[in-house]
C-alpha positions as CSV (number, residue, x, y, z in Angstrom):
1,M,27.9,59.8,88.5
2,W,29.9,58.8,85.4
3,N,33.4,60.4,85.4
4,P,35.2,60.3,82.0
5,E,38.4,61.2,83.8
6,K,38.2,58.2,86.1
7,R,41.4,56.2,86.3
8,L,40.9,52.5,85.5
9,S,42.6,49.4,86.8
10,N,45.1,49.5,83.8
11,G,46.2,53.0,84.7
12,L,44.4,54.8,81.8
13,T,41.7,57.3,82.3
14,W,38.2,56.4,80.9
15,R,38.8,58.7,77.9
16,E,42.3,57.2,77.3
17,Q,40.8,53.7,77.4
18,V,38.1,54.5,74.9
19,A,40.7,56.1,72.6
20,S,43.0,53.0,73.0
21,M,40.2,50.6,72.2
22,R,39.1,52.7,69.2
23,A,42.7,52.8,67.8
24,A,42.9,49.0,68.0
25,Y,39.5,48.4,66.3
26,D,37.8,51.2,64.4
27,Q,35.4,50.7,61.5
28,P,35.6,52.5,58.2
29,V,32.5,54.4,57.0
30,V,30.8,53.9,53.7
31,A,31.6,56.3,50.9
32,Y,28.4,58.2,50.3
33,S,29.3,59.1,46.8
34,A,29.4,55.4,45.9
35,L,25.8,54.7,47.0
36,P,23.2,54.1,44.2
37,Y,20.2,54.5,46.5
38,R,18.0,57.5,47.0
39,H,18.9,58.8,50.4
40,W,18.8,61.5,53.1
41,L,21.9,61.8,55.3
42,D,22.6,63.1,58.7
43,V,19.0,63.8,59.8
44,P,19.1,65.0,63.5
45,Y,16.8,63.5,66.1
46,A,18.4,65.3,69.1
47,T,20.9,68.0,69.7
48,D,23.3,66.7,72.4
49,S,25.8,65.1,69.9
50,E,26.7,64.9,66.3
51,R,26.1,61.1,66.6
52,Q,22.4,61.7,67.2
53,R,21.5,61.5,63.5
54,F,20.1,58.9,61.1
55,N,20.4,58.2,57.4
56,V,17.6,57.0,55.2
57,Y,18.1,54.8,52.1
58,L,15.2,53.9,49.7
59,P,14.7,51.1,47.2
60,E,13.5,51.7,43.6
61,G,9.9,52.4,43.0
62,D,7.2,54.4,44.8
63,G,6.8,54.4,48.5
64,P,5.7,54.3,51.2
65,F,8.1,51.3,51.9
66,P,8.2,48.8,54.8
67,T,11.1,50.0,56.9
68,V,14.0,48.4,58.8
69,I,15.8,50.6,61.3
70,L,19.4,49.5,61.8
71,V,21.4,50.0,65.0
72,H,25.2,49.5,64.4
73,G,27.5,47.5,66.7
74,G,31.0,48.3,67.9
75,G,31.1,47.5,71.7
76,W,29.4,50.8,72.6
77,Y,32.8,52.6,72.1
78,T,33.2,52.7,68.3
79,G,31.1,52.3,65.1
80,D,29.0,54.6,63.1
81,R,25.7,54.7,61.2
82,S,27.8,54.4,58.0
83,D,30.1,51.6,59.0
84,R,30.2,47.9,58.0
85,W,26.9,47.1,59.6
86,L,25.3,49.5,57.1
87,A,27.2,48.0,54.2
88,N,25.9,44.5,55.2
89,A,22.3,45.8,55.5
90,F,22.0,47.2,52.0
91,P,20.5,44.0,50.7
92,F,17.4,45.0,52.5
93,V,17.2,48.0,50.3
94,E,17.8,45.9,47.2
95,N,14.9,43.7,48.2
96,G,12.3,46.5,48.6
97,F,12.8,47.7,52.2
98,A,13.6,51.2,53.2
99,L,16.6,51.3,55.5
100,V,17.2,53.8,58.3
101,S,20.6,53.7,59.9
102,V,20.7,55.2,63.4
103,G,23.7,56.7,65.3
104,Y,23.9,57.0,69.1
105,R,26.3,58.4,71.7
106,L,29.3,56.2,72.4
107,A,31.4,55.7,75.5
108,D,33.4,58.9,75.1
109,E,30.1,60.9,75.4
110,A,27.6,58.9,77.4
111,V,26.9,55.6,79.2
112,F,23.8,53.5,79.9
113,P,21.0,54.3,79.8
114,D,21.7,57.2,77.4
115,P,22.5,55.1,74.3
116,V,19.2,53.3,74.8
117,E,17.4,56.6,75.1
118,D,19.1,57.8,71.9
119,V,17.8,54.8,69.9
120,V,14.3,55.1,71.4
121,R,14.2,58.8,70.5
122,A,15.4,58.1,67.0
123,V,12.7,55.4,66.5
124,E,10.0,57.8,67.8
125,Q,11.1,60.5,65.4
126,I,11.3,58.2,62.5
127,H,7.7,57.1,63.4
128,R,6.5,60.7,63.6
129,T,8.2,62.0,60.5
130,G,8.7,58.9,58.3
131,A,6.0,59.8,55.7
132,Q,8.2,62.7,54.4
133,Y,10.9,60.1,53.6
134,E,8.4,57.7,52.0
135,L,8.5,55.3,55.0
136,D,5.5,53.2,55.9
137,T,5.4,53.9,59.6
138,T,2.8,51.2,60.2
139,R,5.3,48.6,59.0
140,M,8.6,49.2,60.9
141,G,11.1,46.7,62.1
142,I,14.5,47.1,63.8
143,A,17.8,45.2,63.4
144,G,20.9,45.4,65.5
145,G,24.2,43.5,65.7
146,S,26.5,43.0,68.8
147,A,26.2,46.1,71.0
148,G,23.6,47.4,68.6
149,A,21.5,44.2,69.2
150,N,21.3,45.1,72.9
151,L,20.0,48.6,72.0
152,A,17.7,47.3,69.3
153,A,16.2,44.8,71.8
154,H,15.5,47.6,74.3
155,A,13.9,49.8,71.6
156,A,11.8,46.9,70.3
157,L,10.3,46.4,73.8
158,R,9.7,50.1,74.4
159,C,8.4,51.3,71.1
160,N,5.0,49.9,70.1
161,C,5.6,51.0,66.5
162,I,8.2,48.2,66.1
163,K,6.6,45.1,64.6
164,A,9.6,42.8,64.3
165,A,13.2,42.7,65.7
166,L,16.3,41.1,64.2
167,I,18.7,40.6,67.1
168,Q,22.2,39.4,66.1
169,C,25.0,38.1,68.4
170,P,23.5,40.1,71.3
171,P,25.2,40.9,74.5
172,L,22.4,40.9,77.1
173,D,23.1,39.3,80.5
174,F,26.6,40.4,81.3
175,S,26.6,38.5,84.6
176,A,26.3,35.2,82.8
177,Y,29.3,35.6,80.5
178,R,31.8,33.8,82.7
179,A,29.7,30.7,83.2
180,Q,28.5,30.6,79.6
181,F,32.0,30.9,78.2
182,A,33.2,28.2,80.6
183,Q,30.3,25.9,79.6
184,A,31.2,26.4,75.9
185,G,34.9,25.9,76.6
186,F,35.9,29.3,75.1
187,T,38.1,32.1,76.3
188,R,36.9,35.6,75.6
189,E,38.6,37.5,72.7
190,G,38.9,41.2,72.1
191,S,38.0,42.4,75.6
192,S,38.3,41.7,79.3
193,M,35.3,40.2,81.1
194,P,32.4,42.4,82.3
195,E,33.7,42.1,85.9
196,E,36.7,44.3,84.8
197,D,36.5,48.0,84.4
198,T,38.3,47.9,81.0
199,S,35.7,45.7,79.3
200,Y,33.3,46.6,76.5
201,E,30.4,46.2,78.9
202,A,32.1,48.6,81.4
203,M,32.3,51.1,78.6
204,Y,28.6,50.8,78.3
205,L,27.6,50.8,81.9
206,G,30.0,53.4,83.3
207,G,31.9,50.8,85.3
208,S,32.3,47.1,85.8
209,I,29.3,44.8,86.7
210,L,30.9,44.5,90.2
211,E,30.8,48.2,90.6
212,L,27.3,48.6,89.1
213,P,25.3,45.4,89.5
214,A,21.9,47.2,89.4
215,C,22.9,49.0,86.3
216,A,24.0,45.7,84.6
217,K,20.6,44.2,85.5
218,E,18.8,47.1,83.9
219,A,20.9,46.8,80.8
220,N,19.6,43.3,80.2
221,P,16.4,43.5,78.0
222,A,15.2,40.3,79.4
223,N,14.4,42.2,82.6
224,H,12.0,44.4,80.7
225,L,9.6,41.9,79.2
226,S,6.2,43.4,79.8
227,G,3.6,44.8,77.5
228,H,4.8,45.1,73.9
229,I,7.0,42.1,72.8
230,P,7.2,41.9,69.0
231,P,8.3,38.8,67.1
232,M,12.1,38.4,67.3
233,L,14.6,36.6,65.2
234,L,17.9,35.9,67.0
235,V,21.0,35.0,65.0
236,H,24.2,33.8,66.7
237,G,27.3,31.8,65.9
238,T,27.8,28.8,68.2
239,A,31.6,29.5,68.4
240,D,31.3,33.2,69.2
241,T,34.2,34.1,71.5
242,V,33.2,37.8,72.0
243,V,29.6,37.3,73.1
244,P,28.5,33.8,74.3
245,Y,26.1,32.0,72.1
246,L,24.2,31.0,75.2
247,Q,23.2,34.7,75.6
248,S,20.8,34.1,72.6
249,V,19.6,30.7,73.9
250,S,18.7,32.1,77.3
251,F,17.0,35.2,75.9
252,L,14.9,33.1,73.5
253,Q,13.7,30.9,76.3
254,T,12.9,33.9,78.5
255,V,11.0,35.8,75.8
256,N,8.9,32.7,74.9
257,R,8.2,31.9,78.5
258,A,7.1,35.4,79.2
259,V,4.5,35.4,76.3
260,Q,3.7,31.7,76.6
261,D,4.4,31.4,72.9
262,E,7.2,29.1,71.7
263,T,7.3,30.9,68.4
264,R,7.5,34.6,69.4
265,A,11.3,34.4,69.4
266,K,13.2,32.2,67.1
267,L,16.9,31.4,66.9
268,I,19.1,30.7,63.9
269,S,22.2,29.0,65.2
270,I,25.3,29.2,62.9
271,A,27.2,26.0,63.6
272,G,30.8,26.9,64.3
273,G,30.1,30.6,63.5
274,D,32.0,33.4,65.1
275,H,31.0,36.9,66.2
276,D,31.0,38.2,62.6
277,S,29.0,35.3,61.1
278,P,25.5,36.8,61.6
279,A,26.4,39.6,59.2
280,A,27.5,37.2,56.4
281,D,25.2,35.3,54.0
282,I,26.0,31.8,55.3
283,D,23.7,29.0,54.2
284,G,21.1,31.4,52.9
285,L,21.0,33.5,56.0
286,L,20.1,36.7,54.1
287,E,17.0,35.0,52.6
288,K,15.9,33.9,56.1
289,K,16.2,37.5,57.4
290,L,14.3,38.8,54.5
291,T,11.6,36.1,55.0
292,F,11.3,37.2,58.7
293,F,10.8,40.8,57.8
294,R,8.5,40.0,54.9
295,T,6.3,38.0,57.2
296,Y,5.8,40.8,59.7
297,L,6.3,44.0,57.7
298,V,4.9,43.3,54.1
């Protein structure tokens, strides 16, 4: 059982470690008053946490609108439905998509599989009630970055209402990190490795992958490829030193092999790109993302 007062290898308790990581890298929220879009804020989908809420942003015109559900990143210990991932997703609204930004419980409140269950519950509620927010619930996609990409991939595989998934710099197979970084010639930045109980991934799982190997396996969406597998677009920088680029390559191959379709998952490789590159409009990246969602949602 997860123990938030557990003392880690660095001498800190779990809660102290999360607080320390958050102090080193927290993400500012977007000022609601500055937003020009029609919106609903802080809509609850569960009652266990204040984080279990979503925001809805609408484009100009009359709905219902094709919808992109956004799952923020932040290493499973920080981030918010109104942080930089949201700011980087507003171009979807400006191009005719409704945007729903979902919050979920972080490492000071819950560990795997609870964050996955949160996102799934949010998607299910958005699907049930979306008409009242002018959402077209027959045309729903999901997008996630970094930690949010892991959660978005799980939700895309579990929720039949998701018709397309944008998966950016995704941490998926934690057991492969060490070999993949070595193959690329990189040293990890920003966190210890998943084998250590102070890593981002340990904050997600409730312990290191050495302590919880079965849990780490379950946290890999590639181990849940059965039934519903929507089209997926992966985006990853080849010089990512936080999550290995080969995570996306391996997942792409596994998805396409599972469905016997070499086009079900596609990968945009950002040459020399780092962990933040998928959120930037590099070489027309935004238009490629828009084209992907237009293909499957419009």
